[in-house]
C-alpha positions as CSV (number, residue, x, y, z in Angstrom):
1,M,-4.1,52.4,-13.7
2,S,-1.0,50.9,-12.0
3,D,-3.0,50.7,-8.7
4,Q,-5.7,48.6,-10.5
5,L,-3.1,46.2,-11.9
6,G,-1.5,45.9,-8.5
7,Q,-4.9,45.1,-6.9
8,G,-5.8,42.6,-9.6
9,A,-2.6,40.5,-9.3
10,P,-3.2,39.2,-5.8
11,S,-6.8,38.4,-6.5
12,G,-5.9,36.4,-9.6
13,T,-3.3,34.5,-7.6
14,A,-5.8,33.8,-4.9
15,Q,-8.4,32.5,-7.4
16,A,-5.8,30.2,-9.0
17,W,-4.8,28.9,-5.6
18,E,-8.5,28.4,-4.6
19,S,-9.0,26.3,-7.8
20,V,-6.0,24.2,-6.9
21,R,-7.4,23.7,-3.4
22,R,-10.7,22.5,-4.8
23,L,-8.8,19.8,-6.8
24,R,-7.1,18.4,-3.7
25,E,-9.9,16.2,-2.6
26,P,-10.8,14.7,-6.0
27,L,-7.1,14.0,-6.5
28,A,-6.8,12.3,-3.2
29,W,-9.8,10.1,-3.9
30,M,-8.3,9.2,-7.3
31,L,-5.0,8.2,-5.7
32,L,-6.9,6.0,-3.2
33,V,-8.8,4.3,-6.0
34,I,-5.6,3.6,-7.9
35,V,-4.0,2.0,-4.8
36,A,-7.1,0.0,-3.9
37,V,-7.3,-1.5,-7.4
38,A,-3.6,-2.4,-7.3
39,V,-4.0,-4.1,-3.8
40,L,-7.1,-5.9,-5.0
41,V,-5.4,-7.3,-8.1
42,S,-2.4,-8.4,-6.0
43,A,-4.7,-10.1,-3.5
44,W,-6.5,-11.8,-6.4
45,Q,-3.2,-13.2,-7.5
46,L,-2.0,-14.1,-4.0
47,F,-5.1,-16.3,-3.3
48,G,-5.1,-17.8,-6.8
49,L,-8.6,-16.8,-7.8
50,P,-9.7,-17.5,-11.3
51,G,-7.9,-15.4,-14.0
52,A,-5.0,-14.5,-11.6
53,G,-2.4,-15.8,-14.1
54,L,-0.1,-17.3,-11.5
55,P,0.8,-21.0,-11.1
56,G,-1.8,-23.0,-9.1
57,A,-0.1,-26.3,-8.9
58,P,2.7,-27.3,-6.5
59,V,6.2,-26.4,-7.8
60,P,9.1,-28.8,-7.4
61,S,12.1,-27.3,-5.7
62,H,15.5,-28.7,-4.9
63,G,16.0,-29.2,-1.2
64,A,18.9,-30.4,0.9
65,P,21.0,-33.2,-0.5
66,V,20.2,-36.7,0.8
67,P,23.1,-38.3,2.6
68,V,24.4,-41.2,0.5
69,R,27.6,-43.2,1.0
70,V,30.0,-42.2,-1.8
71,G,32.2,-45.0,-2.9
72,A,34.7,-45.4,-5.7
73,G,33.2,-44.5,-9.1
74,S,29.9,-43.2,-7.7
75,S,28.5,-39.7,-8.4
76,P,28.0,-37.1,-5.6
77,P,24.6,-37.0,-4.0
78,A,21.9,-35.1,-5.8
79,P,19.6,-32.8,-3.8
80,A,16.3,-34.3,-2.9
81,P,13.4,-32.5,-4.6
82,T,10.9,-30.9,-2.3
83,T,7.5,-29.6,-3.2
84,V,6.6,-25.9,-2.8
85,T,3.0,-25.3,-2.2
86,A,1.0,-23.3,-4.8
87,F,0.4,-20.6,-2.2
88,G,4.2,-20.3,-1.5
89,S,4.8,-20.0,-5.2
90,R,2.2,-17.3,-5.6
91,A,3.4,-15.5,-2.5
92,S,7.0,-15.4,-3.8
93,A,5.7,-13.8,-7.0
94,V,3.5,-11.1,-5.5
95,A,5.1,-10.4,-2.1
96,Q,6.8,-7.2,-3.3
97,Q,3.6,-5.8,-4.8
98,F,2.1,-5.0,-1.4
99,D,5.0,-2.9,-0.1
100,T,6.2,-1.0,-3.1
101,G,7.2,2.6,-2.6
102,G,4.5,3.7,-4.9
103,I,1.7,2.3,-2.7
104,V,3.0,4.0,0.4
105,T,3.7,7.2,-1.4
106,L,0.3,7.6,-3.0
107,L,-1.5,6.8,0.3
108,V,0.5,9.2,2.4
109,L,0.1,11.8,-0.4
110,S,-3.6,11.5,-0.3
111,V,-3.6,12.1,3.5
112,I,-1.3,15.1,3.1
113,L,-3.5,16.6,0.3
114,V,-6.6,16.7,2.3
115,A,-5.2,17.4,5.8
116,F,-2.1,19.6,5.3
117,A,-1.9,21.2,1.9
118,G,-4.0,24.4,2.5
119,G,-6.1,23.3,5.4
120,L,-8.7,20.6,5.8
121,T,-11.0,19.7,2.9
122,D,-14.7,19.1,3.4
123,R,-14.4,15.3,3.5
124,A,-10.8,15.0,4.8
125,R,-11.9,12.6,7.6
126,Q,-13.4,10.2,5.1
127,V,-10.3,10.3,2.9
128,V,-8.0,9.6,5.8
129,Q,-10.3,6.8,7.1
130,T,-10.2,5.2,3.6
131,A,-6.4,5.5,3.5
132,V,-6.1,3.9,6.9
133,S,-8.3,1.0,5.8
134,I,-6.3,0.4,2.7
135,L,-3.0,0.6,4.5
136,A,-4.2,-1.9,7.1
137,V,-5.3,-4.4,4.5
138,T,-2.1,-3.8,2.5
139,L,0.0,-4.4,5.6
140,G,-1.9,-7.6,6.5
141,L,-1.7,-9.1,3.0
142,G,2.0,-8.0,2.8
143,W,2.9,-9.9,5.9
144,I,0.9,-13.0,4.7
145,S,2.7,-13.0,1.4
146,W,6.1,-12.3,3.1
147,L,5.6,-15.4,5.3
148,G,4.4,-17.5,2.4
149,A,7.4,-16.5,0.3
150,L,9.8,-17.1,3.2
151,G,8.5,-20.6,3.7
152,A,8.7,-21.4,0.0
153,H,12.5,-20.8,-0.4
154,L,12.1,-19.9,-4.0
155,R,13.8,-16.5,-3.9
156,P,17.6,-16.5,-3.3
157,G,19.6,-14.1,-1.1
158,V,18.5,-12.0,1.7
159,W,15.4,-10.5,0.0
160,F,13.3,-11.1,3.1
161,I,15.2,-8.5,5.0
162,F,14.5,-5.8,2.5
163,D,10.9,-6.9,2.1
164,A,10.6,-6.6,5.9
165,I,12.0,-3.1,5.8
166,D,9.4,-2.2,3.1
167,L,6.6,-3.6,5.3
168,A,7.9,-1.5,8.2
169,A,7.5,1.5,5.9
170,V,3.9,0.5,5.3
171,A,3.4,0.2,9.0
172,A,4.9,3.6,9.6
173,A,2.5,5.1,7.0
174,L,-0.4,3.4,8.8
175,I,0.7,4.9,12.1
176,F,1.0,8.3,10.5
177,S,-2.4,8.1,9.0
178,V,-4.0,6.9,12.2
179,A,-2.4,9.8,14.1
180,V,-3.8,12.3,11.6
181,L,-7.2,10.6,11.8
182,R,-7.2,11.0,15.6
183,S,-6.0,14.6,15.5
184,Q,-8.1,17.3,17.1
185,A,-8.4,19.1,13.8
186,L,-10.2,16.1,12.1
187,R,-12.3,15.6,15.2
188,R,-13.5,19.2,15.1
189,S,-14.1,18.9,11.3
190,Q,-16.4,15.9,12.0
191,A,-18.3,17.8,14.7
192,L,-18.7,20.8,12.3
193,S,-19.7,18.7,9.3
194,P,-22.6,20.1,7.2
195,G,-25.0,17.3,8.3
196,M,-24.5,18.1,12.0
197,Q,-24.7,21.8,11.4
198,G,-28.1,21.4,9.8
199,E,-29.4,19.8,13.0
200,G,-29.2,23.0,15.0
201,P,-32.1,25.4,15.4
């Protein structure tokens, strides 16, 4: 009796682990969809497409003071207003949305789920390719918005340094994902895909 219980425990654990392994790929696709929607919404806002909800008109901003001769009884010079472009205003509002820790974490997690957590899944290569594509688009839009926000001068302080560090984290995640995509394990999985196996005699 005890032998039967001892034999049943490992098999039950193995079945539970197998069910978890089957969920890895759908979970990875779900994470990719969530991030893709977030990036799409941020890009919609950045480029001021209809319904974005961000300002579309140039925004007045105070620039450097105009040199004026100050005499007795006169007031100090007021800063000359400069006009911030609509794109610069939108970039200042959404620049941080492209390099948040959540985006990097979810994309890297999707790669880890299909490539490292219990072996490769059936469509691991497609998941990693999608993650690489989303990371590349996110990094490109992040740099565009960072440069636009930098030129707008609407955000005080040294925010641009920390945003650049966050963009470097996105770049590191992209390099990691590309390295996984080019690994021999994923290349072998592509060669042994079901479609190619069916072509044999």
